[in-house]
N, CA, C, O and the ligand as a Tripos MOL2 file, in Angstrom:
@<TRIPOS>MOLECULE
protein
  285   283    72     0     0
PROTEIN
NO_CHARGES

@<TRIPOS>ATOM
      1 N          -6.5660  -18.2910  -55.4280 N.3       1 MET1
      2 CA         -6.2200  -17.3540  -54.3510 C.3       1 MET1
      3 C          -5.7350  -18.1310  -53.1310 C.2       1 MET1
      4 O          -6.5210  -18.5320  -52.2730 O.2       1 MET1
      5 N          -4.5000  -18.3210  -53.0800 N.am      2 THR2
      6 CA         -3.9510  -19.0780  -51.9570 C.3       2 THR2
      7 C          -3.1230  -18.1920  -51.0350 C.2       2 THR2
      8 O          -2.4400  -18.6480  -50.1180 O.2       2 THR2
      9 N          -3.2230  -16.9280  -51.3260 N.am      3 GLU3
     10 CA         -2.4220  -16.0520  -50.4730 C.3       3 GLU3
     11 C          -3.1450  -15.7740  -49.1570 C.2       3 GLU3
     12 O          -4.3180  -15.4000  -49.1280 O.2       3 GLU3
     13 N          -2.4530  -15.9580  -48.1500 N.am      4 THR4
     14 CA         -3.0260  -15.6490  -46.8350 C.3       4 THR4
     15 C          -2.1460  -14.6130  -46.1620 C.2       4 THR4
     16 O          -0.9240  -14.7380  -46.0800 O.2       4 THR4
     17 N          -2.7980  -13.6320  -45.7090 N.am      5 LYS5
     18 CA         -2.0250  -12.5830  -45.0420 C.3       5 LYS5
     19 C          -1.7050  -12.9850  -43.6020 C.2       5 LYS5
     20 O          -2.5780  -13.2420  -42.7720 O.2       5 LYS5
     21 N          -0.4440  -13.0190  -43.3750 N.am      6 LYS6
     22 CA         -0.0520  -13.3170  -41.9970 C.3       6 LYS6
     23 C           0.1770  -12.0120  -41.2410 C.2       6 LYS6
     24 O           0.8880  -11.1160  -41.6950 O.2       6 LYS6
     25 N          -0.4200  -11.9450  -40.1320 N.am      7 PRO7
     26 CA         -0.1790  -10.7510  -39.3120 C.3       7 PRO7
     27 C           1.2640  -10.7250  -38.8330 C.2       7 PRO7
     28 O           1.7130  -11.5640  -38.0520 O.2       7 PRO7
     29 N           1.9510   -9.7410  -39.3300 N.am      8 THR8
     30 CA          3.3540   -9.6580  -38.9360 C.3       8 THR8
     31 C           3.5290   -8.5890  -37.8720 C.2       8 THR8
     32 O           4.0880   -7.5180  -38.1060 O.2       8 THR8
     33 N           3.0510   -8.9110  -36.7500 N.am      9 ALA9
     34 CA          3.1940   -7.9760  -35.6520 C.3       9 ALA9
     35 C           4.6050   -8.0660  -35.0770 C.2       9 ALA9
     36 O           5.1390   -9.1500  -34.8450 O.2       9 ALA9
     37 N           5.1660   -6.9370  -34.8650 N.am     10 PRO10
     38 CA          6.5200   -6.9200  -34.2920 C.3      10 PRO10
     39 C           6.5060   -7.5080  -32.8930 C.2      10 PRO10
     40 O           5.7590   -7.0710  -32.0180 O.2      10 PRO10
     41 N           7.3380   -8.4950  -32.7090 N.am     11 GLN11
     42 CA          7.3620   -9.1270  -31.3980 C.3      11 GLN11
     43 C           8.4850   -8.5330  -30.5450 C.2      11 GLN11
     44 O           9.6710   -8.6390  -30.8570 O.2      11 GLN11
     45 N           8.0660   -7.9300  -29.5030 N.am     12 SER12
     46 CA          9.0740   -7.3860  -28.5970 C.3      12 SER12
     47 C           9.7010   -8.5260  -27.8100 C.2      12 SER12
     48 O           9.0600   -9.5370  -27.5220 O.2      12 SER12
     49 N          10.9190   -8.3450  -27.4850 N.am     13 ALA13
     50 CA         11.6590   -9.4170  -26.8340 C.3      13 ALA13
     51 C          11.0390   -9.7990  -25.4880 C.2      13 ALA13
     52 O          10.7940  -10.9710  -25.2030 O.2      13 ALA13
     53 N          10.8080   -8.8220  -24.7130 N.am     14 GLU14
     54 CA         10.2650   -9.1180  -23.3880 C.3      14 GLU14
     55 C           9.1800   -8.1140  -23.0220 C.2      14 GLU14
     56 O           9.1830   -6.9670  -23.4690 O.2      14 GLU14
     57 N           8.2740   -8.5750  -22.2130 N.am     15 ILE15
     58 CA          7.2460   -7.6710  -21.7120 C.3      15 ILE15
     59 C           7.7140   -7.1300  -20.3700 C.2      15 ILE15
     60 O           7.8410   -7.8610  -19.3870 O.2      15 ILE15
     61 N           7.9560   -5.8810  -20.3620 N.am     16 LEU16
     62 CA          8.4510   -5.2810  -19.1330 C.3      16 LEU16
     63 C           7.2960   -4.9800  -18.1950 C.2      16 LEU16
     64 O           6.2370   -4.5240  -18.6250 O.2      16 LEU16
     65 N           7.4990   -5.2290  -16.9540 N.am     17 PRO17
     66 CA          6.4630   -4.9030  -15.9710 C.3      17 PRO17
     67 C           6.2660   -3.4000  -15.9030 C.2      17 PRO17
     68 O           7.1930   -2.6170  -16.1090 O.2      17 PRO17
     69 N           5.0510   -3.0250  -15.6130 N.am     18 LEU18
     70 CA          4.7460   -1.5970  -15.5620 C.3      18 LEU18
     71 C           5.5460   -0.9000  -14.4710 C.2      18 LEU18
     72 O           6.0560    0.2060  -14.6470 O.2      18 LEU18
     73 N           5.6350   -1.5720  -13.3660 N.am     19 ARG19
     74 CA          6.3590   -0.9700  -12.2580 C.3      19 ARG19
     75 C           7.3260   -1.9810  -11.6610 C.2      19 ARG19
     76 O           7.0970   -3.1900  -11.6860 O.2      19 ARG19
     77 N           8.3550   -1.4710  -11.1540 N.am     20 ALA20
     78 CA          9.2830   -2.3480  -10.4690 C.3      20 ALA20
     79 C           8.6360   -2.8700   -9.1930 C.2      20 ALA20
     80 O           7.9350   -2.1340   -8.4990 O.2      20 ALA20
     81 N           8.8710   -4.1240   -8.8920 N.am     21 PRO21
     82 CA          8.2570   -4.7020   -7.6900 C.3      21 PRO21
     83 C           8.7200   -3.9720   -6.4430 C.2      21 PRO21
     84 O           9.9050   -3.7060   -6.2460 O.2      21 PRO21
     85 N           7.7620   -3.6660   -5.6300 N.am     22 ARG22
     86 CA          8.0980   -2.9840   -4.3860 C.3      22 ARG22
     87 C           7.7530   -3.8720   -3.2040 C.2      22 ARG22
     88 O           6.9850   -4.8270   -3.3180 O.2      22 ARG22
     89 N           8.3150   -3.5440   -2.1210 N.am     23 ARG23
     90 CA          8.1040   -4.3510   -0.9270 C.3      23 ARG23
     91 C           6.9010   -3.8640   -0.1470 C.2      23 ARG23
     92 O           6.5570   -2.6830   -0.1670 O.2      23 ARG23
     93 N           6.2730   -4.7970    0.5380 N.am     24 CYS24
     94 CA          5.1170   -4.4680    1.3520 C.3      24 CYS24
     95 C           5.5170   -3.4560    2.4130 C.2      24 CYS24
     96 O           6.5730   -3.5640    3.0350 O.2      24 CYS24
     97 N           4.6600   -2.4860    2.6030 N.am     25 ALA25
     98 CA          4.9550   -1.4410    3.5820 C.3      25 ALA25
     99 C           4.8350   -1.9650    5.0060 C.2      25 ALA25
    100 O           5.2620   -1.3150    5.9600 O.2      25 ALA25
    101 N           4.2500   -3.1440    5.1310 N.am     26 ASN26
    102 CA          4.0390   -3.6890    6.4640 C.3      26 ASN26
    103 C           5.0380   -4.7800    6.8130 C.2      26 ASN26
    104 O           5.6320   -4.7630    7.8910 O.2      26 ASN26
    105 N           5.2240   -5.7320    5.9010 N.am     27 CYS27
    106 CA          6.0640   -6.8770    6.2550 C.3      27 CYS27
    107 C           7.1900   -7.0840    5.2490 C.2      27 CYS27
    108 O           7.9250   -8.0680    5.3350 O.2      27 CYS27
    109 N           7.3270   -6.1810    4.3130 N.am     28 SER28
    110 CA          8.4490   -6.1940    3.3780 C.3      28 SER28
    111 C           8.4300   -7.3780    2.4170 C.2      28 SER28
    112 O           9.4570   -7.7200    1.8320 O.2      28 SER28
    113 N           7.2670   -8.0020    2.2550 N.am     29 LYS29
    114 CA          7.1580   -9.0290    1.2280 C.3      29 LYS29
    115 C           6.8480   -8.3730   -0.1100 C.2      29 LYS29
    116 O           6.6330   -7.1640   -0.1920 O.2      29 LYS29
    117 N           6.8300   -9.1960   -1.1580 N.am     30 GLU30
    118 CA          6.5110   -8.6420   -2.4630 C.3      30 GLU30
    119 C           5.0500   -8.2190   -2.4940 C.2      30 GLU30
    120 O           4.1640   -8.9280   -2.0170 O.2      30 GLU30
    121 N           4.8320   -7.0680   -3.0580 N.am     31 THR31
    122 CA          3.4850   -6.5260   -3.0690 C.3      31 THR31
    123 C           2.6380   -7.1570   -4.1670 C.2      31 THR31
    124 O           3.1500   -7.6520   -5.1710 O.2      31 THR31
    125 N           1.3400   -7.1230   -3.9460 N.am     32 VAL32
    126 CA          0.3800   -7.5820   -4.9390 C.3      32 VAL32
    127 C          -0.3760   -6.3680   -5.4420 C.2      32 VAL32
    128 O          -0.7460   -5.4800   -4.6740 O.2      32 VAL32
    129 N          -0.5960   -6.3460   -6.7490 N.am     33 ARG33
    130 CA         -1.2140   -5.1500   -7.3190 C.3      33 ARG33
    131 C          -2.5620   -4.8430   -6.6800 C.2      33 ARG33
    132 O          -2.9170   -3.6830   -6.4710 O.2      33 ARG33
    133 N          -3.3020   -5.8940   -6.3770 N.am     34 ALA34
    134 CA         -4.6340   -5.7010   -5.8040 C.3      34 ALA34
    135 C          -4.5780   -5.0290   -4.4430 C.2      34 ALA34
    136 O          -5.5030   -4.3300   -4.0270 O.2      34 ALA34
    137 N          -3.4640   -5.2640   -3.7640 N.am     35 PHE35
    138 CA         -3.3730   -4.7180   -2.4090 C.3      35 PHE35
    139 C          -2.2240   -3.7330   -2.2970 C.2      35 PHE35
    140 O          -1.7520   -3.4360   -1.2000 O.2      35 PHE35
    141 N          -1.7790   -3.2300   -3.4380 N.am     36 TYR36
    142 CA         -0.6730   -2.2890   -3.4520 C.3      36 TYR36
    143 C          -0.9480   -1.1160   -2.5170 C.2      36 TYR36
    144 O          -2.0750   -0.6200   -2.4960 O.2      36 TYR36
    145 N           0.0030   -0.6670   -1.7670 N.am     37 PRO37
    146 CA          1.3900   -1.1400   -1.7120 C.3      37 PRO37
    147 C           1.6310   -2.2040   -0.6520 C.2      37 PRO37
    148 O           2.6440   -2.1740    0.0470 O.2      37 PRO37
    149 N           0.7090   -3.1330   -0.5360 N.am     38 PHE38
    150 CA          0.8880   -4.1860    0.4500 C.3      38 PHE38
    151 C           0.8880   -5.5340   -0.2330 C.2      38 PHE38
    152 O           0.5800   -5.6370   -1.4200 O.2      38 PHE38
    153 N           1.2310   -6.5680    0.5130 N.am     39 CYS39
    154 CA          1.3510   -7.8900   -0.0870 C.3      39 CYS39
    155 C           0.0460   -8.6590    0.0160 C.2      39 CYS39
    156 O          -0.1750   -9.6150   -0.7260 O.2      39 CYS39
    157 N          -0.8130   -8.2490    0.9240 N.am     40 SER40
    158 CA         -2.0560   -8.9930    1.1240 C.3      40 SER40
    159 C          -3.0800   -8.0920    1.7920 C.2      40 SER40
    160 O          -2.7730   -6.9960    2.2590 O.2      40 SER40
    161 N          -4.3110   -8.5950    1.8210 N.am     41 LYS41
    162 CA         -5.3670   -7.8110    2.4440 C.3      41 LYS41
    163 C          -5.0930   -7.6440    3.9310 C.2      41 LYS41
    164 O          -5.4340   -6.6290    4.5370 O.2      41 LYS41
    165 N          -4.4730   -8.6570    4.4940 N.am     42 ARG42
    166 CA         -4.1940   -8.6240    5.9290 C.3      42 ARG42
    167 C          -3.2650   -7.4530    6.2530 C.2      42 ARG42
    168 O          -3.5130   -6.6770    7.1750 O.2      42 ARG42
    169 N          -2.2070   -7.3510    5.4820 N.am     43 CYS43
    170 CA         -1.2570   -6.2770    5.7460 C.3      43 CYS43
    171 C          -1.9090   -4.9190    5.5080 C.2      43 CYS43
    172 O          -1.6270   -3.9470    6.2090 O.2      43 CYS43
    173 N          -2.7720   -4.8710    4.5210 N.am     44 LYS44
    174 CA         -3.4630   -3.6190    4.2440 C.3      44 LYS44
    175 C          -4.3600   -3.2400    5.4090 C.2      44 LYS44
    176 O          -4.4090   -2.0820    5.8250 O.2      44 LYS44
    177 N          -5.0710   -4.2430    5.9310 N.am     45 ASP45
    178 CA         -5.9430   -3.9840    7.0820 C.3      45 ASP45
    179 C          -5.1250   -3.5890    8.3000 C.2      45 ASP45
    180 O          -5.4960   -2.6880    9.0520 O.2      45 ASP45
    181 N          -4.0300   -4.2640    8.4750 N.am     46 VAL46
    182 CA         -3.1720   -3.9510    9.6260 C.3      46 VAL46
    183 C          -2.7240   -2.5010    9.5640 C.2      46 VAL46
    184 O          -2.7690   -1.7730   10.5550 O.2      46 VAL46
    185 N          -2.2950   -2.1080    8.3930 N.am     47 ASP47
    186 CA         -1.8240   -0.7380    8.2590 C.3      47 ASP47
    187 C          -2.9630    0.2510    8.4180 C.2      47 ASP47
    188 O          -2.8080    1.3270    8.9950 O.2      47 ASP47
    189 N          -4.1150   -0.1470    7.8870 N.am     48 LEU48
    190 CA         -5.2830    0.7290    7.9910 C.3      48 LEU48
    191 C          -5.6740    0.9320    9.4490 C.2      48 LEU48
    192 O          -5.9250    2.0500    9.8980 O.2      48 LEU48
    193 N          -5.7170   -0.1780   10.1700 N.am     49 HIS49
    194 CA         -6.0810   -0.0860   11.5880 C.3      49 HIS49
    195 C          -5.0490    0.7300   12.3410 C.2      49 HIS49
    196 O          -5.3670    1.5200   13.2300 O.2      49 HIS49
    197 N          -3.8090    0.5130   11.9570 N.am     50 ARG50
    198 CA         -2.7470    1.2560   12.6180 C.3      50 ARG50
    199 C          -2.9200    2.7380   12.3620 C.2      50 ARG50
    200 O          -2.7630    3.5710   13.2550 O.2      50 ARG50
    201 N          -3.2440    3.0400   11.1260 N.am     51 TRP51
    202 CA         -3.3990    4.4540   10.7630 C.3      51 TRP51
    203 C          -4.5840    5.0670   11.4910 C.2      51 TRP51
    204 O          -4.5110    6.1800   12.0130 O.2      51 TRP51
    205 N          -5.6960    4.3020   11.5120 N.am     52 LEU52
    206 CA         -6.8920    4.8150   12.1790 C.3      52 LEU52
    207 C          -6.6560    4.9960   13.6690 C.2      52 LEU52
    208 O          -7.0010    6.0260   14.2500 O.2      52 LEU52
    209 N          -6.0690    3.9880   14.2690 N.am     53 SER53
    210 CA         -5.8070    4.0700   15.7110 C.3      53 SER53
    211 C          -4.8690    5.2290   16.0010 C.2      53 SER53
    212 O          -5.0030    5.9280   17.0050 O.2      53 SER53
    213 N          -3.9190    5.4140   15.1000 N.am     54 GLY54
    214 CA         -2.9960    6.5210   15.2940 C.3      54 GLY54
    215 C          -3.6890    7.8540   15.1180 C.2      54 GLY54
    216 O          -3.3830    8.8250   15.8100 O.2      54 GLY54
    217 N          -4.6310    7.8940   14.1790 N.am     55 ALA55
    218 CA         -5.3390    9.1390   13.9200 C.3      55 ALA55
    219 C          -6.2290    9.5100   15.0930 C.2      55 ALA55
    220 O          -6.4120   10.6820   15.4230 O.2      55 ALA55
    221 N          -6.7850    8.4550   15.7210 N.am     56 TYR56
    222 CA         -7.6730    8.7200   16.8490 C.3      56 TYR56
    223 C          -6.9030    8.9200   18.1500 C.2      56 TYR56
    224 O          -7.4250    9.4350   19.1390 O.2      56 TYR56
    225 N          -5.6650    8.5010   18.1100 N.am     57 ALA57
    226 CA         -4.8650    8.6180   19.3340 C.3      57 ALA57
    227 C          -4.2920   10.0170   19.4420 C.2      57 ALA57
    228 O          -3.0790   10.2280   19.4220 O.2      57 ALA57
    229 N          -5.1940   10.9500   19.5560 N.am     58 ILE58
    230 CA         -4.7510   12.3270   19.6980 C.3      58 ILE58
    231 C          -4.2990   12.5620   21.1390 C.2      58 ILE58
    232 O          -5.0430   12.3140   22.0880 O.2      58 ILE58
    233 N          -3.1100   13.0260   21.2770 N.am     59 PRO59
    234 CA         -2.5960   13.2600   22.6290 C.3      59 PRO59
    235 C          -3.4300   14.3040   23.3520 C.2      59 PRO59
    236 O          -3.5390   15.4560   22.9310 O.2      59 PRO59
    237 N          -4.0030   13.8660   24.4330 N.am     60 VAL60
    238 CA         -4.8520   14.7710   25.2020 C.3      60 VAL60
    239 C          -4.0750   15.2810   26.4080 C.2      60 VAL60
    240 O          -3.5750   14.5170   27.2340 O.2      60 VAL60
    241 N          -4.0020   16.5490   26.4690 N.am     61 VAL61
    242 CA         -3.3200   17.1430   27.6220 C.3      61 VAL61
    243 C          -4.3300   17.2930   28.7480 C.2      61 VAL61
    244 O          -5.2280   18.1350   28.7130 O.2      61 VAL61
    245 N          -4.1470   16.4590   29.7260 N.am     62 GLU62
    246 CA         -5.1020   16.4980   30.8340 C.3      62 GLU62
    247 C          -4.7550   17.6300   31.7840 C.2      62 GLU62
    248 O          -3.6680   17.7020   32.3580 O.2      62 GLU62
    249 N          -5.6960   18.4730   31.9120 N.am     63 ARG63
    250 CA         -5.4840   19.5640   32.8560 C.3      63 ARG63
    251 C          -6.6400   19.5830   33.8380 C.2      63 ARG63
    252 O          -7.8060   19.6600   33.4490 O.2      63 ARG63
    253 N          -6.3180   19.5160   35.0450 N.am     64 ASP64
    254 CA         -7.3530   19.6220   36.0660 C.3      64 ASP64
    255 C          -7.5650   21.0970   36.3590 C.2      64 ASP64
    256 O          -6.7910   21.7420   37.0670 O.2      64 ASP64
    257 N          -8.6250   21.5910   35.7970 N.am     65 ALA65
    258 CA         -8.8530   23.0290   35.9070 C.3      65 ALA65
    259 C          -9.0720   23.4580   37.3520 C.2      65 ALA65
    260 O          -8.5980   24.5050   37.7930 O.2      65 ALA65
    261 N          -9.7960   22.6280   38.0650 N.am     66 GLY66
    262 CA        -10.1390   23.0150   39.4150 C.3      66 GLY66
    263 C          -9.1600   22.4900   40.4530 C.2      66 GLY66
    264 O          -9.4510   22.4660   41.6490 O.2      66 GLY66
    265 N          -8.0100   22.0760   39.9790 N.am     67 ASN67
    266 CA         -7.0570   21.5060   40.9200 C.3      67 ASN67
    267 C          -6.1410   22.5910   41.4950 C.2      67 ASN67
    268 O          -5.7030   23.4910   40.7780 O.2      67 ASN67
    269 N          -5.8700   22.4970   42.7510 N.am     68 ASP68
    270 CA         -5.0100   23.4890   43.3670 C.3      68 ASP68
    271 C          -3.5520   23.2350   43.0360 C.2      68 ASP68
    272 O          -3.0500   22.1170   43.1530 O.2      68 ASP68
    273 N          -2.9020   24.2760   42.6290 N.am     69 GLU69
    274 CA         -1.4890   24.1330   42.3150 C.3      69 GLU69
    275 C          -0.6370   24.5710   43.4970 C.2      69 GLU69
    276 O          -1.0750   25.3350   44.3580 O.2      69 GLU69
    277 N           0.5420   24.0870   43.5120 N.am     70 ASP70
    278 CA          1.4060   24.3710   44.6530 C.3      70 ASP70
    279 C           1.8220   25.8370   44.6920 C.2      70 ASP70
    280 O           1.9210   26.4520   45.7540 O.2      70 ASP70
    281 N           2.0600   26.3690   43.5080 N.am     71 GLU71
    282 CA          2.5030   27.7480   43.5330 C.3      71 GLU71
    283 C           1.4520   28.6540   43.0500 C.2      71 GLU71
    284 O           1.6570   29.8670   43.0030 O.2      71 GLU71
    285 ZN          2.7910   -7.6330    3.8850 Zn       72 ZN72
@<TRIPOS>BOND
     1     1     2 1
     2     2     3 1
     3     3     4 2
     4     3     5 am
     5     5     6 1
     6     6     7 1
     7     7     8 2
     8     7     9 am
     9     9    10 1
    10    10    11 1
    11    11    12 2
    12    11    13 am
    13    13    14 1
    14    14    15 1
    15    15    16 2
    16    15    17 am
    17    17    18 1
    18    18    19 1
    19    19    20 2
    20    19    21 am
    21    21    22 1
    22    22    23 1
    23    23    24 2
    24    23    25 am
    25    25    26 1
    26    26    27 1
    27    27    28 2
    28    27    29 am
    29    29    30 1
    30    30    31 1
    31    31    32 2
    32    31    33 am
    33    33    34 1
    34    34    35 1
    35    35    36 2
    36    35    37 am
    37    37    38 1
    38    38    39 1
    39    39    40 2
    40    39    41 am
    41    41    42 1
    42    42    43 1
    43    43    44 2
    44    43    45 am
    45    45    46 1
    46    46    47 1
    47    47    48 2
    48    47    49 am
    49    49    50 1
    50    50    51 1
    51    51    52 2
    52    51    53 am
    53    53    54 1
    54    54    55 1
    55    55    56 2
    56    55    57 am
    57    57    58 1
    58    58    59 1
    59    59    60 2
    60    59    61 am
    61    61    62 1
    62    62    63 1
    63    63    64 2
    64    63    65 am
    65    65    66 1
    66    66    67 1
    67    67    68 2
    68    67    69 am
    69    69    70 1
    70    70    71 1
    71    71    72 2
    72    71    73 am
    73    73    74 1
    74    74    75 1
    75    75    76 2
    76    75    77 am
    77    77    78 1
    78    78    79 1
    79    79    80 2
    80    79    81 am
    81    81    82 1
    82    82    83 1
    83    83    84 2
    84    83    85 am
    85    85    86 1
    86    86    87 1
    87    87    88 2
    88    87    89 am
    89    89    90 1
    90    90    91 1
    91    91    92 2
    92    91    93 am
    93    93    94 1
    94    94    95 1
    95    95    96 2
    96    95    97 am
    97    97    98 1
    98    98    99 1
    99    99   100 2
   100    99   101 am
   101   101   102 1
   102   102   103 1
   103   103   104 2
   104   103   105 am
   105   105   106 1
   106   106   107 1
   107   107   108 2
   108   107   109 am
   109   109   110 1
   110   110   111 1
   111   111   112 2
   112   111   113 am
   113   113   114 1
   114   114   115 1
   115   115   116 2
   116   115   117 am
   117   117   118 1
   118   118   119 1
   119   119   120 2
   120   119   121 am
   121   121   122 1
   122   122   123 1
   123   123   124 2
   124   123   125 am
   125   125   126 1
   126   126   127 1
   127   127   128 2
   128   127   129 am
   129   129   130 1
   130   130   131 1
   131   131   132 2
   132   131   133 am
   133   133   134 1
   134   134   135 1
   135   135   136 2
   136   135   137 am
   137   137   138 1
   138   138   139 1
   139   139   140 2
   140   139   141 am
   141   141   142 1
   142   142   143 1
   143   143   144 2
   144   143   145 am
   145   145   146 1
   146   146   147 1
   147   147   148 2
   148   147   149 am
   149   149   150 1
   150   150   151 1
   151   151   152 2
   152   151   153 am
   153   153   154 1
   154   154   155 1
   155   155   156 2
   156   155   157 am
   157   157   158 1
   158   158   159 1
   159   159   160 2
   160   159   161 am
   161   161   162 1
   162   162   163 1
   163   163   164 2
   164   163   165 am
   165   165   166 1
   166   166   167 1
   167   167   168 2
   168   167   169 am
   169   169   170 1
   170   170   171 1
   171   171   172 2
   172   171   173 am
   173   173   174 1
   174   174   175 1
   175   175   176 2
   176   175   177 am
   177   177   178 1
   178   178   179 1
   179   179   180 2
   180   179   181 am
   181   181   182 1
   182   182   183 1
   183   183   184 2
   184   183   185 am
   185   185   186 1
   186   186   187 1
   187   187   188 2
   188   187   189 am
   189   189   190 1
   190   190   191 1
   191   191   192 2
   192   191   193 am
   193   193   194 1
   194   194   195 1
   195   195   196 2
   196   195   197 am
   197   197   198 1
   198   198   199 1
   199   199   200 2
   200   199   201 am
   201   201   202 1
   202   202   203 1
   203   203   204 2
   204   203   205 am
   205   205   206 1
   206   206   207 1
   207   207   208 2
   208   207   209 am
   209   209   210 1
   210   210   211 1
   211   211   212 2
   212   211   213 am
   213   213   214 1
   214   214   215 1
   215   215   216 2
   216   215   217 am
   217   217   218 1
   218   218   219 1
   219   219   220 2
   220   219   221 am
   221   221   222 1
   222   222   223 1
   223   223   224 2
   224   223   225 am
   225   225   226 1
   226   226   227 1
   227   227   228 2
   228   227   229 am
   229   229   230 1
   230   230   231 1
   231   231   232 2
   232   231   233 am
   233   233   234 1
   234   234   235 1
   235   235   236 2
   236   235   237 am
   237   237   238 1
   238   238   239 1
   239   239   240 2
   240   239   241 am
   241   241   242 1
   242   242   243 1
   243   243   244 2
   244   243   245 am
   245   245   246 1
   246   246   247 1
   247   247   248 2
   248   247   249 am
   249   249   250 1
   250   250   251 1
   251   251   252 2
   252   251   253 am
   253   253   254 1
   254   254   255 1
   255   255   256 2
   256   255   257 am
   257   257   258 1
   258   258   259 1
   259   259   260 2
   260   259   261 am
   261   261   262 1
   262   262   263 1
   263   263   264 2
   264   263   265 am
   265   265   266 1
   266   266   267 1
   267   267   268 2
   268   267   269 am
   269   269   270 1
   270   270   271 1
   271   271   272 2
   272   271   273 am
   273   273   274 1
   274   274   275 1
   275   275   276 2
   276   275   277 am
   277   277   278 1
   278   278   279 1
   279   279   280 2
   280   279   281 am
   281   281   282 1
   282   282   283 1
   283   283   284 2
@<TRIPOS>SUBSTRUCTURE
     1 MET1         2 RESIDUE 1 A MET
     2 THR2         6 RESIDUE 1 A THR
     3 GLU3        10 RESIDUE 1 A GLU
     4 THR4        14 RESIDUE 1 A THR
     5 LYS5        18 RESIDUE 1 A LYS
     6 LYS6        22 RESIDUE 1 A LYS
     7 PRO7        26 RESIDUE 1 A PRO
     8 THR8        30 RESIDUE 1 A THR
     9 ALA9        34 RESIDUE 1 A ALA
    10 PRO10       38 RESIDUE 1 A PRO
    11 GLN11       42 RESIDUE 1 A GLN
    12 SER12       46 RESIDUE 1 A SER
    13 ALA13       50 RESIDUE 1 A ALA
    14 GLU14       54 RESIDUE 1 A GLU
    15 ILE15       58 RESIDUE 1 A ILE
    16 LEU16       62 RESIDUE 1 A LEU
    17 PRO17       66 RESIDUE 1 A PRO
    18 LEU18       70 RESIDUE 1 A LEU
    19 ARG19       74 RESIDUE 1 A ARG
    20 ALA20       78 RESIDUE 1 A ALA
    21 PRO21       82 RESIDUE 1 A PRO
    22 ARG22       86 RESIDUE 1 A ARG
    23 ARG23       90 RESIDUE 1 A ARG
    24 CYS24       94 RESIDUE 1 A CYS
    25 ALA25       98 RESIDUE 1 A ALA
    26 ASN26      102 RESIDUE 1 A ASN
    27 CYS27      106 RESIDUE 1 A CYS
    28 SER28      110 RESIDUE 1 A SER
    29 LYS29      114 RESIDUE 1 A LYS
    30 GLU30      118 RESIDUE 1 A GLU
    31 THR31      122 RESIDUE 1 A THR
    32 VAL32      126 RESIDUE 1 A VAL
    33 ARG33      130 RESIDUE 1 A ARG
    34 ALA34      134 RESIDUE 1 A ALA
    35 PHE35      138 RESIDUE 1 A PHE
    36 TYR36      142 RESIDUE 1 A TYR
    37 PRO37      146 RESIDUE 1 A PRO
    38 PHE38      150 RESIDUE 1 A PHE
    39 CYS39      154 RESIDUE 1 A CYS
    40 SER40      158 RESIDUE 1 A SER
    41 LYS41      162 RESIDUE 1 A LYS
    42 ARG42      166 RESIDUE 1 A ARG
    43 CYS43      170 RESIDUE 1 A CYS
    44 LYS44      174 RESIDUE 1 A LYS
    45 ASP45      178 RESIDUE 1 A ASP
    46 VAL46      182 RESIDUE 1 A VAL
    47 ASP47      186 RESIDUE 1 A ASP
    48 LEU48      190 RESIDUE 1 A LEU
    49 HIS49      194 RESIDUE 1 A HIS
    50 ARG50      198 RESIDUE 1 A ARG
    51 TRP51      202 RESIDUE 1 A TRP
    52 LEU52      206 RESIDUE 1 A LEU
    53 SER53      210 RESIDUE 1 A SER
    54 GLY54      214 RESIDUE 1 A GLY
    55 ALA55      218 RESIDUE 1 A ALA
    56 TYR56      222 RESIDUE 1 A TYR
    57 ALA57      226 RESIDUE 1 A ALA
    58 ILE58      230 RESIDUE 1 A ILE
    59 PRO59      234 RESIDUE 1 A PRO
    60 VAL60      238 RESIDUE 1 A VAL
    61 VAL61      242 RESIDUE 1 A VAL
    62 GLU62      246 RESIDUE 1 A GLU
    63 ARG63      250 RESIDUE 1 A ARG
    64 ASP64      254 RESIDUE 1 A ASP
    65 ALA65      258 RESIDUE 1 A ALA
    66 GLY66      262 RESIDUE 1 A GLY
    67 ASN67      266 RESIDUE 1 A ASN
    68 ASP68      270 RESIDUE 1 A ASP
    69 GLU69      274 RESIDUE 1 A GLU
    70 ASP70      278 RESIDUE 1 A ASP
    71 GLU71      282 RESIDUE 1 A GLU
    72 ZN72       285 GROUP 0 **** ****
């Protein structure tokens, strides 16, 4: 018994990436999957802080209720 079964798995020519590389939303560098859609943790944090600060930066209309108006 000298027959050995060789696994004849079909070899595809190339392994295509799951997704096309996208640019970092912050600095336009190539993104890393771990920090998608950003290139690094730093850019992710920057965007996060920006988003949070923007979310908290609710425009407050200051009205002086007890202030006398001209008219
Ligand atoms: Zn970046």
